[in-house]
C-alpha positions in Angstrom: 75.5 83.6 104.5 75.2 82.4 108.1 77.7 80.1 109.8 75.7 76.9 109.3 75.0 77.5 105.6 78.6 78.5 105.0 79.8 75.4 106.7 77.5 73.3 104.7 78.7 74.8 101.5 82.4 74.2 102.3 81.6 70.6 103.4 79.7 70.1 100.1 82.7 71.5 98.2 85.0 69.1 100.1 82.7 66.1 99.1 82.7 67.2 95.5 86.5 67.5 95.6 86.8 64.0 97.0 84.6 62.6 94.3 86.7 64.2 91.6 90.0 63.0 93.2 88.6 59.4 93.4 87.8 59.4 89.8 91.0 60.9 88.5 94.0 60.4 90.9 94.1 60.0 94.7 97.8 59.5 95.0 100.1 62.1 96.5 103.7 62.4 97.9 104.8 64.1 101.1 108.1 66.0 101.5 108.9 65.9 105.2 108.6 63.2 107.8 108.4 65.0 111.1 105.4 65.6 113.4 103.9 68.2 111.1 103.9 65.6 108.4 101.7 63.3 110.5 99.0 65.9 110.7 99.1 66.6 107.0 99.0 62.8 106.2 95.9 62.4 108.3 94.1 65.3 106.5 95.1 63.8 103.2 94.0 60.3 104.0 90.6 61.5 105.4 90.2 63.3 102.0 90.7 60.1 100.1 94.3 60.4 99.1 96.9 57.6 99.2 100.4 58.8 100.2 102.7 56.9 97.9 106.1 58.3 99.0 107.6 60.3 101.9 110.8 62.2 101.4 113.0 63.9 104.0 116.4 65.6 103.9 117.2 64.2 107.4 115.6 60.7 107.5 117.3 60.0 110.8 115.2 62.8 112.5 111.8 61.6 111.2 108.7 61.0 113.4 108.4 57.5 114.7 105.2 57.0 112.8 106.7 57.8 109.4 107.5 54.7 107.4 109.6 54.0 104.3 111.2 57.4 104.2 113.6 58.1 101.4 116.1 60.9 101.0 115.0 64.3 99.7 116.2 66.3 96.8 118.7 68.5 98.6 121.6 66.0 98.4 120.9 64.9 94.8 118.6 67.3 93.1 119.3 66.0 89.6 118.2 62.4 90.3 115.2 63.4 92.5 111.9 62.2 90.9 110.4 65.7 90.4 107.8 64.4 88.0 105.0 62.2 89.2 102.2 62.5 91.7 101.7 66.0 93.3 103.7 66.9 96.4 102.9 68.6 99.7 105.8 70.1 101.6 105.2 69.0 105.1 107.9 71.1 106.8 106.9 73.4 109.7 109.9 75.8 109.4 108.9 78.5 107.0 112.3 79.3 105.6 113.0 75.6 104.9 109.6 75.1 103.3 110.3 78.1 101.0 113.7 76.8 100.1 112.3 73.3 99.2 109.6 74.9 97.1 112.3 76.8 95.2 114.3 73.7 94.1 111.5 71.2 93.6 110.2 71.0 90.0 107.0 69.2 91.0 103.3 70.0 91.0 101.9 70.9 94.4 98.6 70.1 96.1 96.6 71.6 98.9 95.5 69.8 102.1 92.3 71.2 103.7 90.6 69.5 106.7 87.0 68.7 106.3 86.0 70.7 109.4 87.6 73.9 108.2 85.2 76.7 107.3 86.3 78.5 104.2 84.3 81.3 102.5 83.6 80.7 98.8 85.3 84.0 97.9 88.5 83.1 99.7 91.4 82.1 97.5 94.1 79.6 98.6 97.4 78.9 96.9 99.1 75.7 95.9 100.8 73.7 98.6 98.9 75.4 101.4 97.5 73.4 104.3 94.4 74.3 106.4 94.0 72.2 109.6 90.9 71.3 111.7 88.6 74.0 112.9 90.3 76.8 111.0 88.0 79.6 109.7 88.8 81.7 106.6 86.4 84.4 106.0 85.3 86.1 102.7 87.6 87.9 100.2 90.8 86.6 101.9 93.7 85.6 99.7 96.2 83.1 101.1 99.4 82.5 99.2 101.5 79.3 98.4 102.8 76.8 100.9 101.1 78.5 103.9 100.2 76.8 107.1 96.8 77.7 108.6 97.0 75.8 111.8 94.3 74.2 114.1 91.5 76.6 115.0 93.2 79.6 113.5 90.7 82.4 112.6 91.4 84.5 109.5 88.8 87.2 109.1 87.6 89.0 106.0 89.8 90.7 103.4 93.1 89.3 104.8 96.2 88.8 102.6 98.5 86.1 103.8 101.8 85.9 101.9 103.6 82.8 100.7 105.3 80.5 103.2 103.6 82.1 106.2 102.4 80.2 109.3 99.3 81.2 111.3 99.5 79.1 114.5 96.7 77.3 116.4 94.1 79.7 117.8 95.7 82.8 116.4 93.1 85.4 115.4 93.6 87.8 112.6 90.9 90.5 112.3 89.7 92.1 109.1 92.0 93.7 106.5 95.2 92.2 108.0 98.2 91.6 105.9 100.9 89.0 106.8 104.0 89.1 104.8 106.0 86.3 103.1 107.5 83.8 105.5 106.1 85.4 108.7 105.0 83.3 111.7 102.1 84.3 113.8 102.4 82.5 117.1 99.9 80.4 119.1 96.9 82.5 120.4 98.3 85.8 119.0 95.7 88.5 118.1 96.1 91.0 115.3 93.7 93.9 115.3 92.1 95.2 112.0 94.1 96.8 109.2 97.5 95.9 110.6 100.3 95.0 108.2 102.9 92.5 109.3 106.0 92.6 107.1 107.8 89.6 105.6 109.8 87.1 107.7 108.5 88.4 111.0 107.9 86.4 114.2 104.9 87.3 116.3 105.3 85.6 119.7 102.6 83.3 121.3 99.8 85.4 122.9 101.1 88.6 121.4 98.5 91.4 120.7 99.6 93.3 117.6 98.2 96.8 117.6 100.3 98.5 114.8 102.2 97.7 111.7 105.3 95.5 112.0 108.4 96.2 109.8 110.0 93.3 107.8 112.2 90.9 109.8 111.0 92.0 113.2 110.2 89.9 116.3 107.2 91.1 118.3 106.1 89.9 121.8 103.8 91.0 124.6 100.5 92.8 125.1 100.6 95.3 123.6 103.1 93.9 121.2 106.6 95.4 121.1 109.4 94.9 118.7 112.3 93.2 120.6 114.6 92.7 117.7 115.0 93.2 114.0 117.1 90.9 111.9 119.2 91.9 108.9 117.5 90.8 105.7 120.7 89.0 104.8 120.1 86.6 107.7 116.7 85.6 106.3 116.1 83.1 103.5 115.3 84.8 100.2 114.2 82.1 97.9 113.1 84.6 95.2 115.9 85.5 93.0 116.9 89.2 92.8 116.5 88.9 89.0 113.3 90.0 87.5 111.5 90.6 84.2 110.4 94.0 85.3 111.5 96.1 88.3 109.3 99.0 89.6 111.3 101.8 91.2 108.7 103.4 93.4 105.4 101.9 94.5 102.9 104.8 94.6 99.7 105.3 92.7 101.3 105.3 89.2 103.1 102.1 89.6 100.1 100.5 91.4 97.7 101.2 88.5 100.3 100.0 86.0 100.7 96.8 87.9 96.9 96.3 88.1 96.4 96.8 84.4 99.4 94.6 83.6 98.1 91.8 85.8 94.7 91.9 84.0 96.6 91.6 80.7 98.7 88.7 82.0 95.7 86.8 83.2 93.7 87.3 80.0 96.6 86.4 77.7 96.1 83.1 75.8 99.9 82.4 75.8 100.8 82.3 79.5 104.2 82.7 81.0 105.3 83.5 84.5 106.4 87.2 84.9 108.9 88.0 87.7 108.2 91.4 89.3 110.3 93.3 91.8 108.8 96.3 93.5 111.3 98.6 95.2 110.6 101.5 97.5 112.8 103.5 99.9 109.9 103.6 102.4 108.4 100.6 104.2 104.9 101.3 102.9 104.0 100.0 99.4 101.3 100.9 96.9 100.1 104.3 98.3 103.0 106.7 98.0 103.2 109.9 100.1 99.8 111.4 99.3 97.7 108.4 100.1 99.8 106.6 102.7 100.6 106.9 106.4 103.2 109.6 105.8 100.3 112.1 105.1 98.2 110.7 108.0 94.6 109.7 108.0 92.9 113.1 108.2 94.1 115.2 105.3 91.7 115.3 102.4 91.5 115.2 98.6 91.9 118.6 97.0 88.9 117.9 94.8 85.6 116.2 95.2 85.6 112.4 94.7 83.6 112.6 91.4 86.4 114.9 90.0 89.2 112.8 91.5 88.4 109.4 89.9 87.0 108.5 86.5 84.6 105.7 85.9 84.7 102.7 86.2 87.2 103.1 89.0 85.0 105.6 90.8 82.2 103.1 91.1 84.5 100.4 92.4 85.9 102.7 95.0 82.5 103.9 96.1 81.4 100.3 96.5 84.5 99.7 98.7 83.7 102.8 100.7 80.2 101.6 101.4 81.5 98.2 102.7 84.3 99.7 104.8 83.0 103.1 106.0 82.6 102.2 109.6 86.2 101.4 110.4 87.4 104.1 108.0 85.5 106.8 110.0 86.8 105.3 113.2 90.4 105.7 112.0 89.7 109.2 110.9 88.4 110.1 114.3 91.4 108.5 116.0 94.0 110.3 113.8 92.3 113.6 113.6 91.1 116.2 116.0 88.4 118.8 116.3 88.2 119.7 112.6 88.1 116.0 111.5 85.2 115.3 113.9 83.5 118.4 112.4 83.9 116.9 108.9 82.4 113.6 110.0 79.5 115.4 111.7 78.8 117.7 108.8 78.7 114.9 106.3 77.1 112.2 108.5 73.9 112.0 106.5 75.7 111.7 103.1 78.0 109.0 104.6 75.1 107.1 106.0 73.3 107.2 102.6 76.5 106.3 100.7 76.5 109.6 98.9 80.2 110.1 98.4 80.6 111.8 95.0 80.5 115.4 96.2 82.7 114.8 99.3 86.4 115.7 99.7 87.2 112.4 101.4 90.3 111.7 103.4 93.1 110.7 101.0 94.1 107.8 103.2 90.7 106.1 102.3 91.9 105.8 98.7 95.4 104.6 99.9 93.8 101.7 101.8 91.7 100.8 98.8 94.5 100.7 96.3 96.9 98.9 98.6 94.3 96.2 99.3 93.4 95.9 95.6 97.0 95.5 94.4 97.9 93.0 97.1 95.0 90.8 96.4 95.5 90.8 92.7 99.2 90.0 93.1 98.4 87.1 95.5 95.7 85.9 93.2 98.0 85.6 90.2 100.8 84.2 92.4 98.4 81.4 93.3 97.6 80.8 89.7 101.4 80.6 88.9 101.3 83.6 86.6 103.6 86.0 88.6 106.4 86.0 91.2 106.7 89.2 93.1 109.4 90.4 95.5 109.0 93.5 97.7 112.3 95.2 98.3 112.9 98.0 100.8 115.7 100.3 99.7 116.6 103.3 97.6 118.0 102.8 94.1 121.1 104.9 93.8 122.5 103.8 90.4 121.5 102.0 87.3 123.7 100.3 84.7 122.8 98.6 81.4 124.8 95.7 80.1 123.8 92.9 77.7 120.2 94.2 77.4 119.6 94.1 81.1 119.7 96.7 83.8 121.6 96.3 87.1 120.0 98.4 89.9 122.3 99.3 92.8 120.6 100.0 96.1 121.7 102.0 99.2 121.7 98.7 101.2 124.4 97.2 98.9 121.8 95.0 97.2 121.8 94.7 93.4 118.9 93.7 91.2 119.1 92.5 87.6 116.0 93.3 85.5 115.1 93.0 81.8 112.7 96.0 82.0 112.7 98.9 84.5 109.8 101.3 85.4 110.8 104.5 87.1 107.7 105.6 89.1 109.1 107.6 92.0 106.5 110.3 92.0 107.4 114.0 92.2 110.8 115.5 92.6 112.2 115.9 96.1 111.2 119.0 98.2 113.1 122.2 97.4 114.6 123.1 100.8 114.2 126.8 101.6 116.6 127.3 104.5 119.7 125.3 105.4 120.0 121.8 103.9 118.2 119.9 106.7 114.8 118.4 106.9 114.0 119.9 110.3 115.8 122.7 112.2 115.0 123.4 115.8 116.6 126.3 117.6 115.9 128.2 120.8 113.0 130.3 119.3 112.6 128.7 115.9 111.2 125.5 114.5 111.8 125.2 110.7 110.3 122.3 108.8 111.6 121.8 105.2 109.6 118.7 104.5 106.4 118.1 106.6 106.0 114.6 105.2 109.5 113.4 106.2 109.4 110.9 107.9 105.7 111.4 108.2 103.2 114.2 109.0 102.1 112.7 112.3 105.6 112.7 113.7 106.3 116.3 112.5 103.1 117.5 114.2 104.1 115.7 117.4 107.5 117.6 117.3 105.7 120.9 116.6 103.5 120.1 119.6 106.6 119.5 121.7 108.0 122.9 120.6 105.0 124.9 121.4 104.7 123.1 124.7 108.0 124.5 125.9 106.5 128.0 126.2 102.9 127.3 127.4 102.4 130.9 128.6 103.5 132.4 125.2 101.5 132.6 121.9 103.6 131.8 118.8 103.3 132.7 115.2 103.3 130.3 112.2 104.5 130.9 108.7 103.5 128.5 105.9 105.4 129.1 102.7 103.3 128.1 99.7 99.5 128.2 99.1 99.2 124.9 97.3 97.6 121.7 98.5 100.3 121.0 101.1 100.1 124.5 102.4 96.4 124.2 103.0 96.8 120.8 104.5 99.3 122.1 107.0 97.1 125.0 108.0 94.2 122.6 108.4 96.2 120.1 110.5 97.7 122.8 112.8 94.2 123.9 113.6 93.0 120.3 113.9 95.4 119.5 116.8 94.0 121.5 119.7 97.3 121.4 121.7 99.0 123.2 118.8 96.1 125.5 117.7 95.6 126.8 121.2 99.2 128.0 121.4 99.2 129.9 118.0 98.5 133.6 117.8 98.8 134.3 114.1 98.9 132.1 110.9 100.7 133.7 108.0 100.8 132.4 104.4 103.4 133.5 101.9 102.9 132.8 98.2 103.8 134.6 94.9 100.3 135.6 93.9 98.9 136.0 97.5 95.9 134.0 96.5 94.4 130.9 98.1 92.9 128.0 96.2 89.2 128.6 95.8 86.5 126.4 97.3 83.1 127.9 96.7 81.4 127.7 93.3 79.1 130.6 92.5 76.7 128.8 90.2 74.9 132.0 89.1 77.9 134.1 88.2 79.6 131.0 86.7 76.9 130.9 84.1 77.5 134.6 83.3 81.3 134.2 82.9 82.8 133.9 79.4 86.5 133.4 78.5 86.3 135.9 75.7 90.1 135.9 74.9 90.2 132.1 74.5 87.0 132.0 72.5 88.3 134.6 70.1 91.1 132.2 69.1 88.7 129.6 67.9 88.4 131.6 64.6 92.1 131.8 64.1 93.6 129.2 61.7 97.2 129.5 63.0 98.0 130.0 66.7 100.9 129.1 69.0 101.2 127.7 72.5 102.2 131.1 73.8 99.2 132.8 72.2 96.9 130.3 73.9 98.6 130.8 77.3 98.4 134.6 77.0 94.7 134.5 76.3 94.2 132.1 79.2 96.0 134.5 81.6 93.9 137.4 80.4 90.7 135.5 81.0 92.0 134.5 84.5 93.0 138.1 85.2 89.4 139.2 84.3 88.0 136.6 86.7 90.2 138.0 89.5 89.0 141.5 88.7 85.4 140.5 89.1 86.2 138.4 92.2 85.2 135.1 90.6 87.3 132.3 92.0 88.9 129.3 90.3 86.3 126.9 91.6 83.8 128.7 89.4 86.0 129.2 86.3 88.3 126.1 86.2 86.0 124.0 84.1 85.2 126.8 81.7 88.8 128.0 81.1 90.1 124.4 80.9 87.5 123.5 78.3 88.2 126.7 76.3 92.0 126.3 76.0 91.7 122.5 75.7 89.6 122.9 72.6 92.4 125.0 71.0 95.2 122.5 71.6 94.1 120.6 68.5 95.1 123.6 66.4 98.8 123.3 67.5 101.3 121.4 65.5 103.5 118.8 67.3 106.3 121.3 68.1 103.9 123.9 69.6 101.9 121.2 71.5 105.2 120.1 73.1 105.9 123.7 74.1 102.5 124.0 75.7 103.2 120.8 77.7 106.6 122.0 78.8 106.1 125.7 79.4 102.5 126.8 79.8 100.3 124.0 81.1 101.5 124.1 84.7 101.6 127.9 84.7 97.9 128.0 83.9 97.2 125.2 86.4 98.8 127.1 89.3 96.2 129.8 88.8 93.4 127.3 88.7 93.9 125.7 92.1 90.8 124.7 94.0 90.3 123.3 97.5 87.6 121.7 99.6 85.2 123.7 101.7 86.7 122.2 104.9 90.0 123.9 104.1 88.4 127.3 103.2 86.2 127.1 106.3 89.4 127.0 108.4 90.8 130.1 106.7 87.4 131.9 107.1 87.3 131.2 110.8 90.9 132.5 111.3 90.1 135.6 109.3 87.1 136.3 111.6 89.4 136.0 114.6 91.9 138.3 112.9 94.6 135.6 113.2 95.3 135.1 109.4 97.2 137.1 106.8 98.4 136.3 103.3 101.5 137.9 101.9 102.1 138.1 98.1 105.8 137.5 97.8 108.7 135.0 97.7 110.8 133.7 100.6 114.3 135.2 100.9 115.6 134.5 104.4 115.0 134.3 108.1 116.8 137.0 110.2 117.7 136.6 113.8 116.8 139.8 115.7 118.4 141.4 118.8 115.8 139.7 121.0 116.8 136.3 119.8 113.6 135.8 117.8 113.4 135.5 114.0 111.7 137.6 111.3 110.8 136.9 107.7 112.6 138.6 104.8 110.7 138.3 101.6 110.6 139.7 98.0 107.3 141.6 97.7 105.4 140.7 94.5 103.9 144.1 93.9 106.9 146.4 94.6 109.7 143.9 93.6 111.5 145.0 96.8 112.7 143.1 99.8 110.6 143.6 102.9 110.7 142.4 106.5 107.4 141.1 108.0 106.4 143.0 111.1 105.7 140.1 113.5 108.3 137.6 114.7 108.0 134.1 113.3 108.4 131.0 115.5 107.3 128.1 113.3 108.0 127.9 109.6 106.7 125.1 107.3 108.0 124.8 103.8 105.3 123.9 101.3 106.7 125.6 98.2 106.9 122.3 96.3 109.5 120.3 94.5 112.9 121.1 93.1 113.6 120.5 89.3 116.0 118.5 87.2 118.4 121.4 86.6 119.2 121.8 90.3 122.2 120.2 91.9 120.3 118.6 94.7 118.4 116.0 92.6 118.6 112.3 93.7 121.8 110.4 92.9 119.7 108.0 90.7 118.6 110.9 88.5 122.1 112.3 88.2 123.6 109.0 87.2 120.8 108.3 84.7 121.4 111.7 83.1 125.2 111.4 83.1 125.0 108.0 81.4 122.6 109.3 78.8 119.8 106.9 79.8 117.5 109.9 80.4 117.3 113.5 79.2 115.3 116.2 81.0 112.8 118.0 78.7 112.1 121.7 78.6 109.6 121.5 81.5 112.6 120.9 83.8 110.4 118.5 85.9 110.0 115.7 83.4 112.1 113.4 81.2 111.9 112.9 77.4 110.2 109.6 76.5 108.8 108.0 73.3 105.3 106.7 72.7 106.1 103.6 74.7 107.0 105.8 77.7 110.7 104.8 77.3 113.5 107.2 78.1 115.9 104.4 76.9 115.2 101.0 75.5 113.3 99.1 78.2 113.7 101.9 80.7 110.2 103.4 81.2 108.9 106.4 83.1 105.5 106.8 84.6 103.9 109.3 86.9 104.8 113.0 87.5 108.2 112.6 85.7 106.3 112.3 82.4 105.5 116.1 82.5 106.4 117.9 79.3 105.5 115.0 76.9 102.9 114.4 74.3 101.1 111.0 73.9 98.5 110.2 71.2 98.3 113.9 70.4 97.6 114.8 74.0 99.9 117.2 75.9 100.8 116.2 79.4 102.0 118.8 81.9 100.7 117.5 85.2 100.5 113.8 86.1 99.1 113.8 89.6 95.4 113.7 88.7 94.1 110.1 88.9 92.4 110.3 85.5 95.8 111.0 83.8 97.6 108.4 86.0 95.1 105.7 85.0 95.3 106.6 81.3 99.1 106.6 81.2 99.4 103.5 83.3 97.2 101.7 80.7 99.4 102.9 77.9 102.5 101.6 79.7 100.9 98.2 80.7 99.8 97.7 77.1 103.4 98.3 75.9 104.7 95.9 78.5 102.2 93.3 77.4 103.3 93.6 73.8 106.9 93.1 74.8 106.5 90.1 77.0 103.6 88.3 75.1 103.3 89.5 71.6 106.9 89.7 70.4 107.4 86.2 69.0 111.2 86.7 68.9 111.4 86.7 72.6 112.1 83.5 74.5 109.0 82.5 76.3 109.4 81.2 79.8 106.5 78.8 80.6 104.7 78.6 83.9 
């Protein structure tokens, strides 16, 4: 739709709106009598409204043109005429507008100037005002009681939170998010995909080039943070009480929220649900794998068609088609030589929108899911079906009393919630050497967690370390040959400043095998899992028998040099068909003890990762040791050597070359270890949760409850059985989506289908 036709459509909508108002009711009330009120009054009167009453909490400070102003609700809230004609809160200060909206029990109306251009697909919440010359482009969602001021430009796919203010001539590019209560100053510019937190101040003329944390003030070109206020100094009109609190906001909680919102919207009996979303990191809805902590240039470990099931796959591909240009630009900016090679190699497929066979950057999916959740939440907030509060902090303890849970955070906040969903993802990293995230010594750089605080920062520090000895080549050890290990190998070679300073890359893993990437279609057709197939004739089998047969078939594949990429589907289908023969107890054993063990030997990877390894092998710069990490020993020269337990001999050995950079990618700890998070310790000690035999998951019932109204979702569901299906690994999106649907249905039953519960109307 071009500019003129879009303008005509909006003006036509405005005319139709006026006709409807004239026939039904054209009376309205204004709360606020200052200068901002005068602008709103003029917009309303031009739209055919009659302002019947004007209220103000400080009548003495009203604008000279305001007449017949009466006292507001603040001094005498019980006697205030809440019912009656709709109200618009004409107060320019965001915090005051939010506070007033919190204590008024009135209906609210919008005020949109007839010259504003608003795309038909944009959504605007109650109480919001849009002034003359403002432009709001397609697929933008604007919350409640927002001010879009004169000639402000809001581009496509923006999300503007409740009580925000976008000042005159401010320009927000595509995919921008502005948090609750934030103020974007006059003439400010926000580049695409930037996220401004809640209750921020963006100074006049500021150019915002990167994300802004909550409660920050940013000024200048380029914009810089000059101060950050404590959350306690900001108005928080949303109560810290909720119907459901999500601890963790990664993919599992995001899909649960999305499914639950669909059920809320489609429910005949409507009530407002209060949702709190808590995360110890500032980034919501993407988690570590798909967020900024992993960077923009690490890839899915499987092809897109194997990553997402339908119909989500089709929705994501449609989004990729519409957003691929800026996504590829971001990939090029974040990545290096290997990222550019990936783009060049797949340029034709990307141009033709052929995504299914590509191992796309994970951050693409993170952007998609974040945008999707934010828009759905804002949409339902506009409809009055949900209230949502984002809370930054780490939950340290949980206490149940009177059928409600009190969550205690590290920032001294407490949250009261009727229902709790624990969705924190995988267990913390198992630290190999010393109890620190990063250790830097004279000739050693040891990384215990490459994603803490984020991969980009860790790579920058590694670059600084290798830069100290520009005339000396260093050796790198990566412990673990899983997805993280391959990613780190890839990224170290992607950054030219690091790769050029590395002599040898060494991988250490128990089996000494890398995830496979290349499918041999001919030999795949010839391969048969004889041991598993033989069990199909047996009437009674156990979980252990299935696992032993799977291991024999995997051993045979190794002997004939046929990799996991060629056999994973065949073996998975073969043992999967046998699980139906197991009784409930044996199925539980398979989920706890054997599923992950088989999975570790079926790891696959993208060609871009294996290509990196092949290149290093050709240069004789790569070796893979089969063994387990024991220690790092300092030698007489001041350098460090690796001591490891050799898998074949069972003896300790010392690696011949010195090691200068070590990156721990062995994976997560388990629930039997002493270094688990305080929250888990407290939940276990109080009997709210009980680890199952898998040691990486909690026992839950069919409603995914560890205790009454305390739900688990995500990787901590490992070792459970649902609907006769064993769950041992909950990081595949297909399983995540399935289990999130199970949980959202249970939540819907609780809040909407249990007639004994007290319903809270909208």
